[in-house]
N, C-alpha and C positions, 0 to 999 in steps of 0.2 A: 480112575487114575489121576494123579496130580497133573496140573497143566504143564509143569516143568519136566515131567517124565518124558523120555524119548523112546520110541521104538524105531531104531535106525538100522540100516544095513551096515555090516562090517566094512571097515576102511583099512587101508594101509598107509603108513607114513613113517617119517624119520623123526626121532626125538631130538629136539634142539637143546633142551636145558632141563634143569630141575626147578620147580617153583618152591616157594618158601615152606610148603608142606611136604616136600620131598617127592612130589608126583612129577612124572615126565611131561614136558610141554611139547605138544605137536602143533606146529603153526601151519595149518592148512587154510581153507577158506575162512573157517572160524577156529580159533585156538581151542584145543582140547587138552585137559589135564588128565593124565593116565597114571593112576597109582600102580607102582611096580615096574614102570618103564624107566630106562636109563638113557642119558645123553648119548647120541651116536647110534642108537639101536634102530633098526628097521622093525616095525611091529605091525600086528594086525589088532585092531581095537574097535570097540563099539560105543558110540555115544549113548549115555544113559540118563543124563539130567541136563537141562538147559538153564543157562544163566545169561545175563545180558551181554557180557563181554567174552564169555568162554562157555564151554560145555565140559561136564565131567564125563569120563569114559572108562570103560572096563577093558583091561588088557586081555586079549584073547590068545595071542601067540607072539613069541619073540622070534622073528624071522632071521635076524642077524644080530646076535648078542654083542654087548660091549665087552671089551677085554677086561673091564673093571668089575664085571658081574661075578658074584660069588654065591655059593650055596648058603642060605641063611642057617645059622646054628639052631634057632628056635623052631620047634614044631608048630608054634602058634603064629609065626610071622605071616602077615597078610590078613589075618583076622584081628589079632590084638592091636590096639592103637598105641601101645606103649613104645613101639619102635616103628620107624618109617624107612630105615635105610640098611637093614641087615643084608640086603642083596647087593650092596655096593661095598667094595673093599674099604677097609678103614682109611687107607691112604687117599683114596678117591673121595671119601666122605669129607675129610678135613679140607681137601683141595676145593670141593664144591662150596663148603662153608666160607673159605677164604674168598672165593669169587663172589659170594653173596655179600660179604662185607665190602669188597671193592666196589661192587655195583651200587650198594646203598650209599656209600660215602660220596660217590660221584653223582648219582642221580638225585638224591634227597639233599645231602649237605653241600654239594658242589665243592668238595674238598678232596685233596689227595695228600697223604703224608710224604715227607721226604724219604722215609724208609719204611718198608714193609717188614715187620718182625717175623721171624720163622715161627710156624705154628708150634704150639706145645701139645704133645700127644702122650698118652699113657696106655695102660692095658684097656682094651675095648670091652671086656666082659667082667661081670661080677663086681661092678664098681658102685652101684647106686645104694647109698646108705640111708636115704630118706625117700619115702614113697607114701602115697595114699591109695589104698586098694579098695575098690568097691566090693560089696557083699550083697548077694541076692539069693533068697530061697525061691527056686522055681518049682511050683507045685506040680506042673504038668510033667516035668522031668524027674521030680522027686529027688532033687539034689541041690546043693548049695554051690553057687559060683563065687569065686574069689579071684579078683584080678583087676586089670585096667579095662577101660571101655574098649569096645570094638572100634575098629577104624571107621570114622565117619558115621557111627551109629551110637545110640544112647544105651545099648545093651552091654552088660558086662561079659567080657570074653571068658570062655570056658577053659581056663588054664590048669595045667598040672604042675608046672614049674616056671621060673622066669630066669633067663640067662643073664640079665643085666643087674638083678638085685644082688647086693653084697651077701656073702655067707653070714649066717646060716639061712637067710631069707630066701635065697635062690631055690632051696629045696623044701621049703615049708608050705608052699601053696597047697599041695595035695593033703598034707596032714591038717591044715587049717580047714579045708573043705570038710574033711571027715569030722573034725572037732565040732564045728558049728552045726553041721547037719545032725549031730546027735544031741544038740541042746533043745530044751523045751522052748527057748526063746529064739530059735533059729530064724524066724520070720521078722525078728525085731532087732537084728544086728545089721547096721547100715553100712559100715565101713571099718577098715582097719588102717590106722596110721602107723607107719614103720619108722623106727629110729634105730640104726645100727651104730653103736658107739664103739670105742676101741676095745672095751672089755665086756660089754653087755648089749643085748638086743632087747628093745622094748616094743611091744605091740599094744597100741591103744585101740580098744574096741568101742565103737560108738553104739551103745546099747540104748534103744529107745524106751525100754521098760526096765524096771528093777528085776534083777536076776534072782531066781530061786536057789535054794541050797544045793540042789543036785547040779545045776549049771555051774555054780561057783566052784563046786568040788571038781567038776570036769576040767574047768579052766586051770585050777591049781595043779591037777595031774599033768596037764599039757606043759605047764611051766617046768615041772620037775623032769619030765621026760626029755624035753628039747633044750633045756638050759636057757630059756628066755624069761623075761619078765612081762607080765600082762597088766595093763592098766585099763580101767573102765572110764567111759565118758558118758554119763547119763544126761548131760545138758550142754551148756557152753564150755569154753576152754577152762573156766574156773572150776568146773566139776571134775576135771581129770584127776584120778587118784589110783594108787597102786592097788591091785587086787588083794594083796596081803603083804605085811611086813613094811619096812622102811622104804622110802623112795629110792629108786636105783640111782647110782652115781654114774650118770652118762657124761662122758667127756671124750674129747679127741685131742691129739697132740700136734703141735708144729715143732718137730724135733730140732730143726735148724736154729730155732730161736729159743729153745728151752722152755716152751710154753705148753700149758695144758688148759683146755677150755671146757668148763662144765656147761651143760645145756639141758633144757627140759624136753620131754618127748615130743611136744608139738612146736618147738622153736624152729625158726628157719636156720639151717646150716647148709653150706654148699653140699650138693648131693654126692660129689666125687672127692673123696678124701685126698687121694694122691694128687689129683690135679689142683685141688685147692692149695695144697702146700706149694706147688710150683707157681701158681698164680700169685700167691702172696709174695714169693721171692721175686718174681718178675716185676710186680708193682713197686716193691721197695727199691729194687735196683733202678727202676725208671724214675722214681722220685728224687734220687740222688741226695739223700738226707745226710746232713752233717750235724755235729753235736750242738750247734747253735740254732738249728732250725726249729720253728714252731709249726706243727702240722695240723691241719683241719681234716677230719675224716667224717664225711657226710653220708648218712644212711649207714651208720657204723655197725648196726646189729649188736651182737654180743661181744664185739671187740676183735673180730677175726683179723682185720688189718691193723687196728689201732695198737694192740699190745705188741705186735711185731715191730711196728714203727717206733714205739716207745723205747725199744732196746737201743736205738741210735739217737733219736731226736732229743732236743731239750725238753719239749713238751708236746703231747698230742691231745687234741680236744675232739671228742666224738659226739655226734648228734644223731639221734634216732627217734622216730615217731612212736615206737611201741615201748611203753614203760617197762614191761617185763623184760625185754631184751636189754634195756639200759641197766636195769637192776643186775642182770646177769653179767653185763660188761664190767660194772663196778666190782662185783664179786670176783670175777676172773682176774681183774687187776690185782686185787688183794691176794687171791690164791697164788699168783705168780710173783708176789712181792714187788709189784710195779707201782711207783708213787708219782710218776710224771704223766699220768693219763687221767683226764677229766671227762666225764660224760654227762650229757644233758638230754632231756626229753623235749622234743619239739616237732611240730608238723612243718616240714620243710616246704610243703606245697602252699602254705598260708603266707600271706603278705608279710607278716611279722614273725614267722616261725623261726626260732633260734636267734632272735634279735640280739640277745646279750652275748652269746658266744660268737656270733658273726660280726661283732663290733671290734674284735681283737685284731692284732696284726699277725699274719701268717705268711710264711715263705713258701709253703707247699700245701696243696689241697688234693685229697683223694675223694673221688666220687664213686659210689657203688649203689646206684639207685635201683628200684624195681623196674619191671618191663616198661612202665609208663615214662621213664626217663627223669631228668632233673631240670626241665625247662623253667619252672617257676623260680628256682633258686639261683639260676645262672647269673643274672645281673648283680645279685648281692655277692656271689662268689668273685666275679670279675672286679667288683669295687674293692675287694680286699687287696688287690695288687700282687697276689702270689706269683712268684717267678715261674712256677711249674705246677701243672695240673695233670693228674693221672685219672683217667675215667675208665672204670670197669663196667661192662654192660652185658646183659643177657638178651638184648633185643637190638639188632643192627639198624633197624629203622629209626628208633628213637635216639640211638647213639648218633646216627648220621645227622638227624635234625639238630641235636644239641651241639654237635661239633660245628655245624654250619653257623649257628648263632655265636658260638665262642670265637670262631675265626673271622666271620664277616662283620660282626657287630660289636664284639666285646674285647678286641685287641689281642687275641692269641693266634699263634700259628701251630699247625699240626706237625709234630716232629715224626711220630711213628705210630703204627697201628698193626694189630695182628689178632689171630684167633687162638682160642684155647679149647681143646677137645674135652670140655667138661661133660658133655652128654653124648657119648658115642652111640651110633645107630638111631638117634632121634634127629629131628629137624631143628633142634634148638641150637643157637649160635651164641657162644660166649666169646667176648672180645675185649681188648684193652687198647686204649689210645693215650698218647702222651703229648701234652701241649706245653709250650713255653710262651711267656708274655713277650710281645714285641717291644723293642726298645722305644 
């Protein structure tokens, strides 16, 4: 047995809060994190694994349930790691995420906005249009597993369907298991990357070996039966190609701005189409763009914010580190007849990344960095003297750190902040913050 494993007697306690992974926090002699427990509940639990500052514990029984507890819709909840909060009502989920943002801004950034923005919420089910599903042939079980990893374990959960995947993917888990289980190469398919566009769904199979004619025919038959497109990926991302025929036209729309965005099956796009549209609208409203404004969009991706900004601004300049996404951004500008958007490839974490573009004069800046945040580029952003910065974040900890730097060291004040329910039922927190330059 591992030295960190515990064989402890059951205990009772009251859950004080949720941690960042969505587990209940019981603060007894030593803090315990209990998956499946909710704030305010009296529970019976058993410590299972020791850490220096806390223990992991198993929920044995809910003695006094929270009024916010609901019955999970998914039969796999509690085993599958794709969701952490289906047992908590959607309203309570977003409230918990808002509290996490408040706590991070105060504790890490030592900042508080003048105004807390009302949370943006949408449909909590069948929203996820991008996903990476693991695939594993289990010889002892004689079956293929397709799905997300199990909670806190390296194994793939044995799923039959997924309630958060967008149609038609929500109902294709079982058919995919049957398909791959019948392939000669079933032991050599490692993952399936999912991209649900407005008019077509693409499944990218990571095939570790070249597929034989019988397997290729089975995949083609699956395409025809379920109305999806299958791509193969025998190597790195450059090897991704359609199983047959011309590449699929993957695109999504931002109808409010009359925009259509083409993307590739492995490109980053926001996983929740409806909430992405509302986030773009909130960000543009917060930027307060006029026809004379020149706007800088950092970590611009394929132009998700940039092209909407271009509808009002004099000019928008986007910078992104991935050359493929910049190529897509330029193509999307042309696709939508936009001529006042310019895009550059640059590593914004490097000391001189984006030097040419960052030398210009800008009145507005939008930041949408990855989970690691935008710390390296903040001094150069502040030196531009932009009147207003809007920061979109998928990690409240790095957002809080960066807001602290902007407010305490670089001459900005925090006007407003709030959360967006981009990832219902998961522990991920999407948020937005609005800053203005001090006089």
